[in-house]
Chimera marker file (.cmm) of the C-alpha trace (Angstrom):
<marker_set name="trace">
<marker id="1" x="-12.581" y="13.352" z="14.871" r="1" g="1" b="0" radius="0.5"/>
<marker id="2" x="-10.534" y="10.213" z="15.178" r="1" g="1" b="0" radius="0.5"/>
<marker id="3" x="-7.973" y="9.616" z="17.904" r="1" g="1" b="0" radius="0.5"/>
<marker id="4" x="-4.546" y="11.201" z="17.401" r="1" g="1" b="0" radius="0.5"/>
<marker id="5" x="-1.893" y="8.802" z="16.163" r="1" g="1" b="0" radius="0.5"/>
<marker id="6" x="1.673" y="8.978" z="17.462" r="1" g="1" b="0" radius="0.5"/>
<marker id="7" x="4.071" y="9.458" z="14.530" r="1" g="1" b="0" radius="0.5"/>
<marker id="8" x="7.815" y="9.553" z="13.928" r="1" g="1" b="0" radius="0.5"/>
<marker id="9" x="9.591" y="10.708" z="10.817" r="1" g="1" b="0" radius="0.5"/>
<marker id="10" x="11.416" y="13.566" z="9.145" r="1" g="1" b="0" radius="0.5"/>
<marker id="11" x="10.717" y="16.747" z="7.196" r="1" g="1" b="0" radius="0.5"/>
<marker id="12" x="12.248" y="17.352" z="3.772" r="1" g="1" b="0" radius="0.5"/>
<marker id="13" x="12.530" y="20.392" z="1.516" r="1" g="1" b="0" radius="0.5"/>
<marker id="14" x="12.990" y="18.852" z="-1.895" r="1" g="1" b="0" radius="0.5"/>
<marker id="15" x="15.509" y="16.038" z="-1.361" r="1" g="1" b="0" radius="0.5"/>
<marker id="16" x="17.186" y="17.712" z="1.632" r="1" g="1" b="0" radius="0.5"/>
<marker id="17" x="16.278" y="16.739" z="5.197" r="1" g="1" b="0" radius="0.5"/>
<marker id="18" x="15.569" y="19.887" z="7.211" r="1" g="1" b="0" radius="0.5"/>
<marker id="19" x="14.347" y="18.185" z="10.413" r="1" g="1" b="0" radius="0.5"/>
<marker id="20" x="15.189" y="14.670" z="11.487" r="1" g="1" b="0" radius="0.5"/>
<marker id="21" x="13.733" y="12.744" z="14.425" r="1" g="1" b="0" radius="0.5"/>
<marker id="22" x="10.297" y="14.367" z="14.281" r="1" g="1" b="0" radius="0.5"/>
<marker id="23" x="8.131" y="12.901" z="17.057" r="1" g="1" b="0" radius="0.5"/>
<marker id="24" x="4.546" y="14.087" z="17.063" r="1" g="1" b="0" radius="0.5"/>
<marker id="25" x="0.877" y="13.382" z="16.518" r="1" g="1" b="0" radius="0.5"/>
<marker id="26" x="-1.381" y="13.044" z="13.483" r="1" g="1" b="0" radius="0.5"/>
<marker id="27" x="-5.175" y="13.286" z="13.390" r="1" g="1" b="0" radius="0.5"/>
<marker id="28" x="-7.905" y="13.162" z="10.794" r="1" g="1" b="0" radius="0.5"/>
<marker id="29" x="-11.212" y="14.977" z="10.446" r="1" g="1" b="0" radius="0.5"/>
<marker id="30" x="-13.823" y="13.564" z="8.082" r="1" g="1" b="0" radius="0.5"/>
<marker id="31" x="-16.426" y="15.844" z="6.520" r="1" g="1" b="0" radius="0.5"/>
<marker id="32" x="-18.833" y="14.761" z="3.779" r="1" g="1" b="0" radius="0.5"/>
<marker id="33" x="-16.693" y="11.731" z="2.967" r="1" g="1" b="0" radius="0.5"/>
<marker id="34" x="-13.436" y="13.687" z="2.689" r="1" g="1" b="0" radius="0.5"/>
<marker id="35" x="-10.618" y="13.254" z="5.164" r="1" g="1" b="0" radius="0.5"/>
<marker id="36" x="-8.449" y="16.160" z="6.244" r="1" g="1" b="0" radius="0.5"/>
<marker id="37" x="-5.201" y="15.292" z="8.032" r="1" g="1" b="0" radius="0.5"/>
<marker id="38" x="-3.370" y="17.569" z="10.450" r="1" g="1" b="0" radius="0.5"/>
<marker id="39" x="-1.025" y="17.284" z="13.400" r="1" g="1" b="0" radius="0.5"/>
<marker id="40" x="1.775" y="18.754" z="15.439" r="1" g="1" b="0" radius="0.5"/>
<marker id="41" x="5.215" y="18.112" z="16.888" r="1" g="1" b="0" radius="0.5"/>
<marker id="42" x="7.313" y="19.936" z="19.474" r="1" g="1" b="0" radius="0.5"/>
<marker id="43" x="11.025" y="20.744" z="19.211" r="1" g="1" b="0" radius="0.5"/>
<marker id="44" x="13.442" y="23.389" z="20.363" r="1" g="1" b="0" radius="0.5"/>
<marker id="45" x="12.613" y="26.847" z="19.063" r="1" g="1" b="0" radius="0.5"/>
<marker id="46" x="16.055" y="27.010" z="17.418" r="1" g="1" b="0" radius="0.5"/>
<marker id="47" x="15.504" y="23.785" z="15.442" r="1" g="1" b="0" radius="0.5"/>
<marker id="48" x="12.098" y="24.958" z="14.203" r="1" g="1" b="0" radius="0.5"/>
<marker id="49" x="13.518" y="28.214" z="12.803" r="1" g="1" b="0" radius="0.5"/>
<marker id="50" x="14.292" y="26.312" z="9.569" r="1" g="1" b="0" radius="0.5"/>
<marker id="51" x="10.567" y="26.029" z="8.778" r="1" g="1" b="0" radius="0.5"/>
<marker id="52" x="8.809" y="28.723" z="6.743" r="1" g="1" b="0" radius="0.5"/>
<marker id="53" x="5.009" y="28.807" z="6.784" r="1" g="1" b="0" radius="0.5"/>
<marker id="54" x="4.871" y="29.616" z="3.058" r="1" g="1" b="0" radius="0.5"/>
<marker id="55" x="6.973" y="26.613" z="2.035" r="1" g="1" b="0" radius="0.5"/>
<marker id="56" x="5.517" y="23.208" z="1.187" r="1" g="1" b="0" radius="0.5"/>
<marker id="57" x="7.554" y="20.450" z="2.877" r="1" g="1" b="0" radius="0.5"/>
<marker id="58" x="7.411" y="16.681" z="2.607" r="1" g="1" b="0" radius="0.5"/>
<marker id="59" x="6.634" y="14.715" z="5.753" r="1" g="1" b="0" radius="0.5"/>
<marker id="60" x="8.118" y="11.200" z="5.552" r="1" g="1" b="0" radius="0.5"/>
<marker id="61" x="6.940" y="8.922" z="8.331" r="1" g="1" b="0" radius="0.5"/>
<marker id="62" x="8.927" y="5.959" z="9.653" r="1" g="1" b="0" radius="0.5"/>
<marker id="63" x="6.203" y="3.573" z="8.431" r="1" g="1" b="0" radius="0.5"/>
<marker id="64" x="6.689" y="4.753" z="4.834" r="1" g="1" b="0" radius="0.5"/>
<marker id="65" x="3.733" y="7.121" z="4.508" r="1" g="1" b="0" radius="0.5"/>
<marker id="66" x="4.448" y="10.489" z="2.883" r="1" g="1" b="0" radius="0.5"/>
<marker id="67" x="2.586" y="13.753" z="2.480" r="1" g="1" b="0" radius="0.5"/>
<marker id="68" x="3.074" y="17.376" z="1.536" r="1" g="1" b="0" radius="0.5"/>
<marker id="69" x="2.596" y="19.674" z="4.524" r="1" g="1" b="0" radius="0.5"/>
<marker id="70" x="2.455" y="23.327" z="5.468" r="1" g="1" b="0" radius="0.5"/>
<marker id="71" x="3.501" y="24.360" z="8.980" r="1" g="1" b="0" radius="0.5"/>
<marker id="72" x="2.772" y="27.092" z="11.487" r="1" g="1" b="0" radius="0.5"/>
<marker id="73" x="5.069" y="27.603" z="14.494" r="1" g="1" b="0" radius="0.5"/>
<marker id="74" x="3.427" y="28.540" z="17.803" r="1" g="1" b="0" radius="0.5"/>
<marker id="75" x="4.859" y="28.983" z="21.317" r="1" g="1" b="0" radius="0.5"/>
<marker id="76" x="4.997" y="26.015" z="23.668" r="1" g="1" b="0" radius="0.5"/>
<marker id="77" x="4.319" y="25.939" z="27.409" r="1" g="1" b="0" radius="0.5"/>
<marker id="78" x="7.935" y="24.779" z="27.846" r="1" g="1" b="0" radius="0.5"/>
<marker id="79" x="10.723" y="27.377" z="27.799" r="1" g="1" b="0" radius="0.5"/>
<marker id="80" x="12.985" y="27.083" z="24.762" r="1" g="1" b="0" radius="0.5"/>
<marker id="81" x="10.507" y="24.946" z="22.816" r="1" g="1" b="0" radius="0.5"/>
<marker id="82" x="7.926" y="25.646" z="20.137" r="1" g="1" b="0" radius="0.5"/>
<marker id="83" x="5.183" y="23.619" z="18.504" r="1" g="1" b="0" radius="0.5"/>
<marker id="84" x="4.992" y="23.072" z="14.751" r="1" g="1" b="0" radius="0.5"/>
<marker id="85" x="1.354" y="22.622" z="13.768" r="1" g="1" b="0" radius="0.5"/>
<marker id="86" x="0.895" y="21.219" z="10.265" r="1" g="1" b="0" radius="0.5"/>
<marker id="87" x="-1.801" y="20.326" z="7.809" r="1" g="1" b="0" radius="0.5"/>
<marker id="88" x="-1.486" y="17.906" z="4.932" r="1" g="1" b="0" radius="0.5"/>
<marker id="89" x="-2.017" y="19.279" z="1.463" r="1" g="1" b="0" radius="0.5"/>
<marker id="90" x="-3.400" y="16.528" z="-0.743" r="1" g="1" b="0" radius="0.5"/>
<marker id="91" x="-3.184" y="12.882" z="0.231" r="1" g="1" b="0" radius="0.5"/>
<marker id="92" x="-1.304" y="10.873" z="2.830" r="1" g="1" b="0" radius="0.5"/>
<marker id="93" x="0.328" y="8.242" z="0.608" r="1" g="1" b="0" radius="0.5"/>
<marker id="94" x="1.726" y="4.832" z="1.427" r="1" g="1" b="0" radius="0.5"/>
<link id1="1" id2="2" r="1" g="1" b="0" radius="0.2"/>
<link id1="2" id2="3" r="1" g="1" b="0" radius="0.2"/>
<link id1="3" id2="4" r="1" g="1" b="0" radius="0.2"/>
<link id1="4" id2="5" r="1" g="1" b="0" radius="0.2"/>
<link id1="5" id2="6" r="1" g="1" b="0" radius="0.2"/>
<link id1="6" id2="7" r="1" g="1" b="0" radius="0.2"/>
<link id1="7" id2="8" r="1" g="1" b="0" radius="0.2"/>
<link id1="8" id2="9" r="1" g="1" b="0" radius="0.2"/>
<link id1="9" id2="10" r="1" g="1" b="0" radius="0.2"/>
<link id1="10" id2="11" r="1" g="1" b="0" radius="0.2"/>
<link id1="11" id2="12" r="1" g="1" b="0" radius="0.2"/>
<link id1="12" id2="13" r="1" g="1" b="0" radius="0.2"/>
<link id1="13" id2="14" r="1" g="1" b="0" radius="0.2"/>
<link id1="14" id2="15" r="1" g="1" b="0" radius="0.2"/>
<link id1="15" id2="16" r="1" g="1" b="0" radius="0.2"/>
<link id1="16" id2="17" r="1" g="1" b="0" radius="0.2"/>
<link id1="17" id2="18" r="1" g="1" b="0" radius="0.2"/>
<link id1="18" id2="19" r="1" g="1" b="0" radius="0.2"/>
<link id1="19" id2="20" r="1" g="1" b="0" radius="0.2"/>
<link id1="20" id2="21" r="1" g="1" b="0" radius="0.2"/>
<link id1="21" id2="22" r="1" g="1" b="0" radius="0.2"/>
<link id1="22" id2="23" r="1" g="1" b="0" radius="0.2"/>
<link id1="23" id2="24" r="1" g="1" b="0" radius="0.2"/>
<link id1="24" id2="25" r="1" g="1" b="0" radius="0.2"/>
<link id1="25" id2="26" r="1" g="1" b="0" radius="0.2"/>
<link id1="26" id2="27" r="1" g="1" b="0" radius="0.2"/>
<link id1="27" id2="28" r="1" g="1" b="0" radius="0.2"/>
<link id1="28" id2="29" r="1" g="1" b="0" radius="0.2"/>
<link id1="29" id2="30" r="1" g="1" b="0" radius="0.2"/>
<link id1="30" id2="31" r="1" g="1" b="0" radius="0.2"/>
<link id1="31" id2="32" r="1" g="1" b="0" radius="0.2"/>
<link id1="32" id2="33" r="1" g="1" b="0" radius="0.2"/>
<link id1="33" id2="34" r="1" g="1" b="0" radius="0.2"/>
<link id1="34" id2="35" r="1" g="1" b="0" radius="0.2"/>
<link id1="35" id2="36" r="1" g="1" b="0" radius="0.2"/>
<link id1="36" id2="37" r="1" g="1" b="0" radius="0.2"/>
<link id1="37" id2="38" r="1" g="1" b="0" radius="0.2"/>
<link id1="38" id2="39" r="1" g="1" b="0" radius="0.2"/>
<link id1="39" id2="40" r="1" g="1" b="0" radius="0.2"/>
<link id1="40" id2="41" r="1" g="1" b="0" radius="0.2"/>
<link id1="41" id2="42" r="1" g="1" b="0" radius="0.2"/>
<link id1="42" id2="43" r="1" g="1" b="0" radius="0.2"/>
<link id1="43" id2="44" r="1" g="1" b="0" radius="0.2"/>
<link id1="44" id2="45" r="1" g="1" b="0" radius="0.2"/>
<link id1="45" id2="46" r="1" g="1" b="0" radius="0.2"/>
<link id1="46" id2="47" r="1" g="1" b="0" radius="0.2"/>
<link id1="47" id2="48" r="1" g="1" b="0" radius="0.2"/>
<link id1="48" id2="49" r="1" g="1" b="0" radius="0.2"/>
<link id1="49" id2="50" r="1" g="1" b="0" radius="0.2"/>
<link id1="50" id2="51" r="1" g="1" b="0" radius="0.2"/>
<link id1="51" id2="52" r="1" g="1" b="0" radius="0.2"/>
<link id1="52" id2="53" r="1" g="1" b="0" radius="0.2"/>
<link id1="53" id2="54" r="1" g="1" b="0" radius="0.2"/>
<link id1="54" id2="55" r="1" g="1" b="0" radius="0.2"/>
<link id1="55" id2="56" r="1" g="1" b="0" radius="0.2"/>
<link id1="56" id2="57" r="1" g="1" b="0" radius="0.2"/>
<link id1="57" id2="58" r="1" g="1" b="0" radius="0.2"/>
<link id1="58" id2="59" r="1" g="1" b="0" radius="0.2"/>
<link id1="59" id2="60" r="1" g="1" b="0" radius="0.2"/>
<link id1="60" id2="61" r="1" g="1" b="0" radius="0.2"/>
<link id1="61" id2="62" r="1" g="1" b="0" radius="0.2"/>
<link id1="62" id2="63" r="1" g="1" b="0" radius="0.2"/>
<link id1="63" id2="64" r="1" g="1" b="0" radius="0.2"/>
<link id1="64" id2="65" r="1" g="1" b="0" radius="0.2"/>
<link id1="65" id2="66" r="1" g="1" b="0" radius="0.2"/>
<link id1="66" id2="67" r="1" g="1" b="0" radius="0.2"/>
<link id1="67" id2="68" r="1" g="1" b="0" radius="0.2"/>
<link id1="68" id2="69" r="1" g="1" b="0" radius="0.2"/>
<link id1="69" id2="70" r="1" g="1" b="0" radius="0.2"/>
<link id1="70" id2="71" r="1" g="1" b="0" radius="0.2"/>
<link id1="71" id2="72" r="1" g="1" b="0" radius="0.2"/>
<link id1="72" id2="73" r="1" g="1" b="0" radius="0.2"/>
<link id1="73" id2="74" r="1" g="1" b="0" radius="0.2"/>
<link id1="74" id2="75" r="1" g="1" b="0" radius="0.2"/>
<link id1="75" id2="76" r="1" g="1" b="0" radius="0.2"/>
<link id1="76" id2="77" r="1" g="1" b="0" radius="0.2"/>
<link id1="77" id2="78" r="1" g="1" b="0" radius="0.2"/>
<link id1="78" id2="79" r="1" g="1" b="0" radius="0.2"/>
<link id1="79" id2="80" r="1" g="1" b="0" radius="0.2"/>
<link id1="80" id2="81" r="1" g="1" b="0" radius="0.2"/>
<link id1="81" id2="82" r="1" g="1" b="0" radius="0.2"/>
<link id1="82" id2="83" r="1" g="1" b="0" radius="0.2"/>
<link id1="83" id2="84" r="1" g="1" b="0" radius="0.2"/>
<link id1="84" id2="85" r="1" g="1" b="0" radius="0.2"/>
<link id1="85" id2="86" r="1" g="1" b="0" radius="0.2"/>
<link id1="86" id2="87" r="1" g="1" b="0" radius="0.2"/>
<link id1="87" id2="88" r="1" g="1" b="0" radius="0.2"/>
<link id1="88" id2="89" r="1" g="1" b="0" radius="0.2"/>
<link id1="89" id2="90" r="1" g="1" b="0" radius="0.2"/>
<link id1="90" id2="91" r="1" g="1" b="0" radius="0.2"/>
<link id1="91" id2="92" r="1" g="1" b="0" radius="0.2"/>
<link id1="92" id2="93" r="1" g="1" b="0" radius="0.2"/>
<link id1="93" id2="94" r="1" g="1" b="0" radius="0.2"/>
</marker_set>
């Protein structure tokens, strides 16, 4: 596993921004020459209620990279916050 990269960006559903100011981490696991990307970000539980685990969203990073993601919301250690864990479906594109 490579080191986690600090990322900033937003989450879109179609052309509509559903979460702005995403601040999280991205990592990559390589197996048999294939890279799998995944990561997480933490926000208030209320803000994360807009995400549905069965919906494919677009992650748009501030450096221009984009990817389709699926999310899973899990509790945080901080009251009033939750963690959105995500995995990239397909490629992370420039």
